[in-house]
LUMSE-631159 format. One record per residue (C-alpha): chain; x, y, z. Coordinates in Angstrom, 1 decimal, always signed. Each point is the difference from the previous one (the first is absolute). Layout:
BEGIN
rovex xx yy zz
A X Y Z;
...
END
This chain:
BEGIN
rovex xx yy zz
A +0.0 +0.0 +0.0;
A +1.4 +3.4 -1.0;
A -0.7 +3.0 +2.2;
A -0.9 +3.3 -1.6;
A +2.9 +2.2 +1.1;
A -2.1 +3.2 -0.4;
A -2.6 -1.1 +2.5;
A +0.8 +0.2 +3.7;
A -1.0 -2.9 +2.2;
A -2.8 +0.6 +2.4;
A +1.2 +1.1 +3.4;
A -0.6 -2.5 +2.8;
A -0.9 +1.2 +3.5;
A -1.2 +3.4 -1.1;
A -2.3 +1.7 +2.5;
A -3.3 +1.6 -0.9;
A -0.2 +3.4 -1.6;
A -2.6 +2.4 +1.6;
A -2.2 -0.3 -3.1;
A -0.2 -3.8 +0.6;
A -1.5 +0.4 +3.5;
A -3.7 +0.7 +0.8;
A -2.0 +0.6 +3.1;
A -1.0 -3.2 +1.7;
A +2.7 -2.1 -1.5;
A +1.5 -2.4 +2.5;
A +3.3 -1.8 +0.2;
A +1.3 -2.7 +2.4;
A +3.7 -0.1 +0.8;
A +2.0 -3.1 +0.4;
A +0.5 -1.4 +3.5;
A +3.1 +1.0 +2.0;
A +1.1 -1.8 +3.2;
A +1.6 +2.4 +2.5;
A +3.4 -1.5 +1.1;
A +2.3 +0.6 +3.0;
A +2.5 +1.4 -2.6;
A -2.6 +2.5 -1.2;
A -0.4 +1.2 +3.5;
A +3.7 +0.2 +0.9;
A +0.9 +1.7 -3.2;
A -2.8 +2.5 +0.2;
A +0.6 +1.1 +3.6;
A +3.7 +0.2 -0.7;
A -0.4 +2.2 -3.0;
A -2.6 +2.3 +1.6;
A +1.3 +0.1 +3.5;
A -3.3 -1.2 +1.4;
A +1.8 -1.8 +2.8;
A -3.1 -0.2 +2.2;
A +0.1 -2.7 +2.7;
A -3.1 -1.7 -1.4;
A +1.9 -0.6 -3.3;
A +3.5 -0.8 +1.3;
A -0.6 -2.0 +3.2;
A -1.6 -3.4 -0.5;
A -0.6 -0.2 +3.8;
A -1.7 +3.4 +0.2;
A -3.0 -0.3 +2.3;
A -2.4 +2.3 -2.0;
A -3.6 +0.1 -0.9;
A +0.4 -2.5 -2.9;
A +1.2 -3.5 -0.2;
A +2.4 -0.7 -2.9;
A +2.4 +2.0 -2.1;
A -2.0 +3.0 -1.1;
A +1.3 +2.0 -3.0;
A -0.3 +3.8 -0.5;
A -3.0 +1.1 -1.9;
A +2.4 +1.9 -2.4;
A +1.6 -3.4 -0.9;
A -3.5 -1.5 -0.7;
A -0.9 +2.9 -2.3;
A +3.4 +0.0 -1.6;
A -0.2 -3.7 -0.9;
A -3.3 +0.6 -1.7;
A +1.3 +3.0 -1.8;
A +2.8 -2.1 -1.3;
A -2.4 -2.6 -1.4;
A -1.9 +2.8 -1.8;
A +3.3 +1.4 -1.4;
A +0.9 -3.3 -1.5;
A -3.3 -0.2 -1.9;
A -2.6 +2.8 +0.0;
A +2.5 +2.9 +0.1;
A +3.1 -1.4 -1.7;
A +1.5 +2.8 -2.2;
A -3.3 +2.0 +0.2;
A -0.1 +1.2 +3.6;
A +1.5 +3.5 +0.1;
A -0.7 +1.2 +3.5;
A -1.9 -0.7 +3.3;
A -1.8 +3.3 +0.7;
A -2.1 -0.9 +3.0;
A -0.6 -2.9 +2.3;
A -2.3 -0.6 +3.0;
A +0.6 -3.2 +2.0;
A -2.1 -1.8 +2.6;
A +1.4 -3.0 +1.9;
A -2.8 -2.4 +1.0;
A +1.8 -3.1 +1.4;
A +3.7 -0.8 +0.6;
A +2.1 -2.0 -2.5;
A +2.5 -2.5 +1.3;
A +3.1 -1.7 -1.4;
A -1.4 -3.0 -1.7;
A -3.2 +1.6 -1.2;
A -0.8 -0.1 -3.7;
A -1.6 +3.2 -1.3;
A -1.5 +1.1 -3.3;
A -2.1 +3.0 -1.0;
A -3.1 +0.9 -2.0;
A +0.6 +3.2 -1.9;
A -3.1 +1.9 -1.2;
A +0.2 +3.0 -2.4;
A -2.1 +2.8 +1.5;
A +0.7 +3.0 -2.4;
A +1.9 +0.6 -3.2;
A +0.5 +3.3 -1.8;
A +2.5 +1.5 -2.4;
A +2.2 +2.8 +1.4;
A +0.3 +3.4 -1.5;
A +3.5 -1.0 -1.3;
A -0.7 -2.5 -2.8;
A +1.2 -3.6 +0.1;
A -0.7 -0.5 +3.8;
A -2.9 -0.9 +2.1;
A -1.0 +0.1 +3.7;
A -1.1 -3.4 +1.3;
A -1.6 -0.4 +3.4;
A -0.2 -3.5 +1.4;
A -1.1 -1.8 +3.2;
A +2.1 -2.9 +1.2;
A -1.3 -2.7 +2.4;
A +2.8 -2.1 +1.4;
A -1.0 -3.4 +1.2;
A +1.8 -2.8 +1.9;
A -0.1 -3.7 -0.7;
A -3.3 -0.3 +1.8;
A -1.7 +2.6 -2.2;
A +0.0 +2.5 +2.8;
A +0.6 +3.7 -0.9;
A +3.2 +1.1 +1.8;
A +0.4 +3.4 -1.6;
A -1.8 +2.3 -2.4;
A +1.4 +3.0 -1.8;
A -0.8 +2.4 -2.8;
A +2.5 +1.2 -2.5;
A +0.0 +2.8 -2.5;
A +2.7 -0.5 -2.7;
A +1.3 +1.7 -3.1;
A -0.1 -2.7 -2.7;
A +1.6 +0.3 -3.5;
A -2.1 +0.0 -3.1;
A +0.4 -2.1 -3.1;
A +2.9 +1.2 -2.2;
A -1.1 +1.7 -3.2;
END
C-alpha cells in the first residue's frame, strides 16, 4: 500500500475543539487508582506536609491514608488533559471545588464531565467552555464536585 505523501495522517489523541462541544454533552474519564507514590510525590512537590498525610499512625478524624483534595482534583484534570483537552485546552479561567467525601490511598476514582455552556470568544478561533465535574470512587459515591471555565481552541482554518 502506497501512502499519499501530500496527505497528513489523522492526529491520534487530539482533544475536542470548542465547536465540537455542546451543552448537555457528557463524558466519563478512565479510572485512576490513587497510590501511595501519588500521595508521597504530591505532598513532597507541594509542601503539604500535614500530619494526616505524612504520619500513617496519626490519630485523626479519619481511618486510612487520606489524600489532599487538590491531588484528587489534579488526577482527574490529568485524565481530562490526556483525552478531552489534549492540544486544545488553552487556559483554566475559573474553578469552584466542593469536597464531599475523603479519598484514600487505594481508592479508584473517575469523573463524569458535563458540558454546561459553550460560546465563542470575541477573539476568533477560541471558545469559552464551562463544565461540571462529578468525581466518584469505586463504590460510585461522589467524593468531589467542581465547575471549570476553560478557554478552548477552535478548529484550525
